N, C-alpha and C positions, 0 to 999 in steps of 0.2 A: 205669696199672693201674686197672681199674674195680671197682665194688663187688662185682659178681658173682664176680670173680676172688678177692677177699678172702674171700668166703664159701666158694667152691668149693675154692680151693687154699691161700689164705693165712689159714687160721683160727687159726694159731698162729705164733709167731716162727720155730720150726724150718721150718714149711711155707713161710714167706716167704723164708727163707734158701735153701731148695731151689729156689724159683721164680727167685730172683736168679741162682743157679748155672746155671740153664738159659738165662735171658734175657740176662744180662750176664756170661757165663762168663769172658770175657777182660778185663773191665774191673776196675780196682783196687778192692778192697773195704776193705782195711786196710793201713796203713803204720805202721812203728815205727822210731824212730831208736835205734840201739844202737851204742855205741862210735863215735859221730859219723857213722854211715852209715845212710841210710834203706833199710829193707827193705820189700818190697811183696808182698802176696798178692792174687790175683784172687779174684773171687767163687767160681769153681770150686775154687780151691785152699783158700780159707777153709772152704768147705762140706765138703771132703774131710777137712781137719784136724779140724773140729768133730765129724764123724761118727766119726772114729777115736778121738777123745777120749771120746766118748759110749760107744763099745764098750769102751774101757779102764775107764770107770766101771762098766759092767756086769760086767766081769771082777772088779772089786773088791767087787761086791755091792750097788751102788746100787739101791734099790727105788723104785717109784712112790710119791709122797707124801713121800719123804725131803726134808729141807732141806739144801742145800749152801751153806755160807758161802763168800764170795769176798772176799778182802781184799788190797789192794796198790795200787800206782799203775796208771794206765791203760795196759793192755797188750793187744794182740790176743789173747794166750793166755787172759787172764782174761775177756774178752768171749766167747771161744769156750767157756770153761768154763761160763758162764751158759747159753748156748744148748745146750751138750751136756747139762747137767743137765735142761733142759726136754725135750730129746729122750728122755731116760730116764724122763720122767714125774715128775721131782723138781722142787723149787722152789728157784731161786737166791735167796740172801739176801746182797747186797753189804753190806760193813761199811766204816766210815771207816778209812782206813789209818793216820791219826794218832791213833786212839783208844788210850787206855792200856789195860793188861790188865784193869783193873777194869770199864771200860765194855764191852770186848769180852766179858768174862765174862758180863755181864748178857744181852747180845743172843744169844750162843751158847747160853746156858742157856734163855732164853725161847723161842728158835726150836727148840731140841732138835736142833741140827745134827749129823748123823752124819759128814759129810765137810766138810773145810775146805781150800780152795785158797788158798795164800798166794803172794804175789809174791816174797818174799825171806826171808833169814834173820831179819830184824827181826820180821816178822810171825809166822814159825814160833816164835820165842822167846816171843812173847806168848801164842800158843795153848798151847804146852807149859806155860807158867806156870799156866794155868787148867785144864789137862787132868786134873790129879789130882782135882779136884773134879767136873769134868764128864765122867763116865764114858761118856756117849753118843757122844763124839767118837771114831770108830773109825779114820778115815783122815785124815792130813794130807798134802797134796800141795803141792809147791813148784815155782815156775817157775825161779828163779835158783839155780844150784847153788853159787854162791860162799859159802864158809864152812860148808857143810853136810856135808863129808866125814866128820867124826868124830862125827856125831850117831847116836843109836840109831835105826836104820831099820826096826825091827820094825813101827812104824805110820807110817812116813814113806815117801813115794814122790816121786821127781822127776817132774814133769809129762811130760818127754820120754820117760820109761820107761813111763808110763801110755799115752801116745800109741803107743809101739812095741808095747805089749801089745795095744792095740786093733787096730792094723794086722795083727798076726800072727794074731789070733783072729777076724778079720772073718768067716770062714766059719761060725764057731760063733754069732756074735752078730748078723749082718746081718739075719736074719729077725726076731729078737726086737726089735731096735732099731726096725725099720720098723713092726712091729706097735704098739709103744709110741707112736711118732710119729703113726700113724694114729688112735690112740685119743684124742689130745689134742683137747678140745673148745674152742669159741670162748669159753665161759664158765668154762673151767678156769683155775686160777691160773697166771699168767705169772711173777710175781716178788713178793717180799715186801720192802718197803723200810721202814726204821725212821725215825720222825720224829726231829727234832733234840732233843726233850726240853727245850723252853724252860722249862716249868713243873714238870716231874716226870720220871719214867722214860720213855724212848722207847717208842712204840707201834709194833707191826708192822702196816704198812698192806698189806693183801692186794689186789693188782691182777690182774685177769683178762686174758686175751688180748684180749677184746673192749675192755676199758678202754684198753689200750695201742695196739692196732691202729686202733681208731676215732679215738682222739685223734691218732695219728700221721697218719692219712689226712686228717682235717679240717684240722689245722694245716699240713700240707704243701701242701694245696690253697690255703689262705688266703694263703700266701706264695709260691706257684708254685715250690715246691722240686722239683728234678729229680735224675736220676742224675748230673748233671754237677757237683753241689755238692761242695765240700771242707770238712770240719769238723775242728777240732782238739779232741781229747778229752783235756782236762786237769783238768776238775772232778772232785770225788770220785765214784767209781763208786757209792757208797751213796746219792748224791743223785738224786732223781727226775728232775731236769733232764737229767743225764748219761744216764740210762737212756732217756728219750724221744729225745734228740738222737742218741746214739751207738748205740742199739739199735732203738727203735721207728721213728723216721723214717728211719734208715739202711736198715733192712730193707724199709720200705714203698717208698722211692724208689730204693734201690740206689746211694746216693752213698757216697763214700769217707770212712772214719774214720781220722784220723791221730793217732798217739800220740807225744807228745814223749818225749825221753830221760829227763828229770827235771824237777822243779820249777825247778831252777837254770838249766836251758837252755830253759825254756818260751818266753821272749820271742824267743830266737834261732830256735827251731823254728817259732814263729808266723810270723816273717818269711820263713823258707824255704818254708813251705807256702803262705802267702798265702790263708787260707780265704775262701770265698765266703759262708759262712753261719757266724755266730759268736755265741756267747752268753757273757756275763761278768756277774758281780754288780757293783754299783756300785763296790766297793772296787778292782776291777781297773782300771776306767776312771779312777777317782780317782788310783790309784797311777801310772798311765802319764802322766796330765796333770801330776802333781806332778814326775815326772822330766823332762818336757818343760820345765816352767817353771824347774826347777833348772838345766838345761843352758842355757836362755836367759839366766839371770842371770849365768852364767859366760862367755857369749859376748861378742864385741867390740861396741863401741857401734853400728857400722853394721848388724851382723846383728840386734841387738836392735831397732833402728829399723825395719829391713825387716820383721821378724817382726810387730811391733805394727802397722805400717802396713797390711799386707795382712790381718792377722787382723781388723782393724776392718772391712775390706771384706767379709770372709767372714761375720762376725757379722751384717752388715747385709743381705746378699743371698744368702748361701750356702744357708740353709734354703729360701728361696723357689725358688731354682734347682733344688734337690734335689726339691722337690715339684711341679716343672713349672709354677710360677706365672709370670706375666709379669714380666720384669725388663728395664730399659732397656739399650740397646746399650752405652753407656759403662760401666755397671756390669758387664755380661757380659764385656766386654773386660778390665776391671780384674781381675775374678775369674779369668779365664783366665790372665792374667799371674801372678796370685798362685798359681794352681795349678801353673804351671811353676816358679816360684821357691821357694814355701813349702809349699803344701798337698800337692802330689804327693810331694816328698822326705820330708815329715813322715809321711804315710800309709805310705810305703814303710818308713821307720824303725820305725814302730809295728807293721808287719805287716798293715795294713788296706787295702792297695792294691786288692785284688780283692773286698772285701766287698760283697755285693749286699743282704744282709739281716743286720742285727745286732740283738741283743736284750739288754736288761738287766732284772733283776727281783730280788726278795728283799728289797730295801730301797728307799726312795725315793732317787733320784739327784738331785744338785743341779742346778737349772736351768742355772747357768753351765757346769757340766761337760757336761751333756746337749747344750746348744746349741753348745758348742765342737766336739764331734765332728760334729754335723750341719752346722755351718758349713764343715767340711772336705769335705763331700760324702759323708760316711759315713751310710748309711741306718740309723741307730740308732733303735730303737723300745723301748717299754716293754710288758711283759706283767705280768699278775697271775695267780698260780696257787698251788697247794700240792700236796703229795704226794697227798692224798686225791682230787684232781681229775685225776691223771695229768698234772699241771702246769697245763694251760691253762684259765683261767676267762675272762679278757679279753685282747684284743690290740689294738694300734693299726693300723688300716688305713693303707696308703700314702696320703699327702696329708692325713691327719688326725692327725699326730703332734705331741704337745705334752708338755712336761715336767711339767705339773701334773695329768695324768690317766693312767689305765692302759688307756684305750681302751674298746672296745665288747665285748659278749659274744662269745667265740670261736664258730666254727661249731658248731652242735649244743648249745650251752650256754645255759641259761636262768638269769637272775640276778634276784633281787628283794631289796628292802631291807625289813627288818622294822620295826615301829613303834619299836623300841629303837635303830634305826640300824644294826643288825648286817646284814652281807651274807650272803645265802644263795644257793646255786646248785644245779643238777642238770644232769647231762650223761651221755653215754655213757662218759665217763672216770671217773665217780664210783666210788670204791673199793667193794670187796665188803664188807669188814669190817676191824675191828682184830683181829689174831690173839689168841685166848684172852682177849678183853676185850669181852664182849657189852654190858656196861653202858656203856662209852665209845662203842661203835658206836651204841647206841640214843640216846645223848644228843647225838651228832654228826649222825647221819643219820636222818630220820624215815621213816615207812612209805611216803611218796610219793616218796622219793629226794632230798629237799631236804637239803643239807648246810650246817651252820652253820660259817662260816669263822672266827669269832672276831674278825673285823675290822669296824670301824665305817666306813661310807662313805655316799655318796649319788650319784645320777645328776644330771648337769648338765641343766638345762632347755635344750632346743633342740638340743644336740649328741648327747645320749644317752650321753656318755662317763662312765665311773665314776671317782669320786675317792675315794681311801682316806684317812681321817683318822688312824687309829691302831688298835692292837689294842683291841678292845671292852673287854677286862678292864682295860686300862691307862687308858682314858678314865674320869676320875672328876671329883670336885668338890673345890674348895679349901674352906677353912674358911668363907668367906663365900658359898659357893655358885657361884663362878665356875668355868667349865669348865676341866678340866685334861687336856691331851693331850701327854704327854712326847715321843712320837716326832716330833711335828710340830716341836718346838723342837730336838730332837737332830739331826734331819736337816739343819736349817738350820745348826747349828754344824759339822756334818761337811762342809759345802760348802767350808770353808776348808782348804787343803792342810796347814796346821799342826796341824789337829785330826784325830786318827785315830778317836777314839771319845768319846762323851759320854753321860752318864746323868743325867737330870733327875728331881728329886724335888719333891713339892708337894701330893700328894693329902692332903686333910684339914688342910693347913697354911695359914698366912696368906700365905705367899709361896713362890716357887720357888727352888731351889738346884740346883747341878750339880757332878758329877765330870767332869773332863776328862782324856783321854789325849792327849798330844802325838804327832805323827808324827815319829819319830826321824830319818828320812831328810830330811824337809823342814826341820825345826828344826835338825838337825845341820849341814845345808848352810849355813843362815843363820849359825850359830855360826862355822863355818870362814871364811866370807867376812868376818866381823866380828872375826876373831882372838879369839874367845871360847873359852877352853880348858875342856874338860870330860872326865871320865873314865868317866861312866856315864849311863844314862837318868835315874836318880834325881837326879844332880847338875844335868843340863841342865834337867830339869823344874822344879827349884827356883830357877832363875836369875831374878833380879828383872826383867830385860828380857824374858824369855819370858813372865812373868806379865803384864807390861804389854801385850805383843802379844796374848795371849789375852784380856785384859780388853777390848781394842779390838774383837776379834771378837765377844765376848759382847754388848757394847753395841750393835754394829751389828745383831746378831740381835734384840736387844730393840726397836730402832726398827722393824725389819721386823714383828715380832710385834705391836707396838702398833697397826699398821695394820689388823689383823683384829679387829673388835669382839668377836667370839665367843671368841677365844683370847688377848686382850690381857693377861689375868691371868697368863699363863704366862711372863712375862718373868722373867729370872734376876736375883735380887738379890745372891746371894753364890755363890762358886764356889771350888773348889780343884783343883789339878793333881795327880792321883794319882802316887804314888811308884813305881808299877809299871804295866806294860801289863796290861790285862785279858786273861786267858788261858783258853783252853778246858781246858788241863791242870789249872788251878786251879779249874775248875768255874764260872768267872764268865761264860763264853761257851759257846754250843753249838758243835758241830763245823762248823756253817755260819756261825759268828761272829755269832749273835744273842745279845743281852744277856739274861742270866738275872737279872731284876730282884730277885726274892725273895732269891736267894742273895747278890747284891751288897749289898742292904739289910741282910741279917743279918750278913754278913762285915765290913762297914764301918760298923756301927751307931754306933761311937764318932765317926767322921768326920761322919756325918749330924747327930748331935746337936750336934757342935761348930759346924756350919754354922748351925744354928738357935739356938744359945745365945749368939751374938754374939762368940765367941772369934775371935782373929786368928791363933792358932797352935795346933796339936794334935800331940802325940807319939803315934805308933802303931807297932805291930809286926804284920806280916802274914806268914802262912805261905805259902810258894811251893813249887812242884814243879819240879825241874830236869829237863833233857832225859833224863837217865839214870834218872829215877824217884825220886831222893833228895829228901827234904824239907829245907827250910831256912827262914830267917826274914829278912825285910827290916825294918830299923828306920829310922824317919824322923820328923823334925819338919816338918809341913806348914804352909805359909802359907795362910791363908784370906783371899780378896780380895772386896771389894765391887764391884758393877758398877752403873752408872747405869741407871735405867729411864726409859722414855719415857711421855708422856701422863699419865694419872691413876693409873697402876699403883702408884706409891709412896704416894700419898695413900690409895688403896683398901686397900693392905696395912696401913697404919698404923691405919686404922679397924677 
């Protein structure tokens, strides 16, 4: 598709869908696995379903400018609901499906949504819980009928009934619907996506058709994406990445979007589909590698030897072969044998056999983890982006992929570094505004379109690659003036499979300390192999041998940090292993699993003070939220451990 087509026919997502229905009518557009069976819709069928749904919305009274909330797991019907809302001139607002009713209340109220499309009974229940207060919610539509029979249907409709109404009434609404589609402009709102709310209430990011389509076009061109790609849509629909990959790029290129049956079957579904284009945050790649290493620990001696023997070959020459660099014949033959015996079967087990382009972003990924996948021959790259940019700010070109940078500016994107070290960008993907928040819009985006990312970074001399240090607001100074960058140290700690999450403290202090969350799968497997009994996360986290293992990881990180003169003061002197996992339901993480530092510092203030007061044990009580919404409390006496520091950090802290 060329640019003139985008302007003439594809000036909106509905227009692109119509274009695909004509050009790729018989090609698969969406697949969904339900009851263990994959169902498929062609572009022509998906377009027909979406138009019928849009006419059903018109029959229910959906008006131009209305906001339609969409909440549930990734399903074709929910993607069609977003496009159907756009066809009607309304604005889709995807919500995080794991959001509790209180979080949903805020977004629904702020957006003023009249319609809510829910995936299942669980989501309907949350909407009903807040509906008494939010009188503007007029219609609730649900996809899955299970459990819904005895509900009051005066303001509830099954999506299949709305579809049926749209089909039956197409003579009445066909002309009106087409008129609304024809009125959609390139600069009209395409979607509103809410930020994760790391430091406060989520903000509604208004993105136009131009933002989404131009970004989809540029990023697809960068990676040579075509209609032949297969993607797995498993990330939250409320996240901008899913919208770009599963809507923007899918509509631009015409590739197929595959929806797994559930989170529990995602890995199985991934293997069955074998996507060619794949995105995952670092925690997915970390989790998969942890499972691989756990299985290898349980394997026989010969299998373990074979695995480590050929992984050594892969680490040495795999990335060079992937990048097309010269490699000796003996190494190529050894790698080919390793591919036959180890790499190929492993990629097939992971579901990565067909990946042509893979991306990770959101957090820094450990070099060892990143290099592991590239050593297998998987073209895994990093990108840097945010909701306000329609995702893409920088990308790594093929042949220039490294674990310590996030690449060069994406096509059409300008990036500059302010004197303070903060990263700024502007691009066709730059958001229109924050909904109902002119002050935040003005403080984030200036009159010339430059957007403050809130991240500190710098460009490498010679390569032009961007390196991100930390969130600008989190970069501070210690009591003696040394630089403090917590994310830099936290990411190093999370490289270890035993560590799920870490939170480092030290701003304004004489030395750094840390909270650690262990990975229950990895540490639990170690405990089973060593015949260590435990009954809960809390009991395992407090085990003396676990503390010694974590101490070893912390001290290794300290030695690594000591090698950086600028950040050597960030070595960790004392740490504790938290008695609970940090949880979004408890407000400690965002729905995209970003740490809410201020909330953690306030909630666990007694633990922080104990770390700095020289105590070796501290009793604490913490409120937690159970899956059914009930509140409870966890009581524990935590051990506080010291860690050795390298270089002159200990002396400097004492001074």
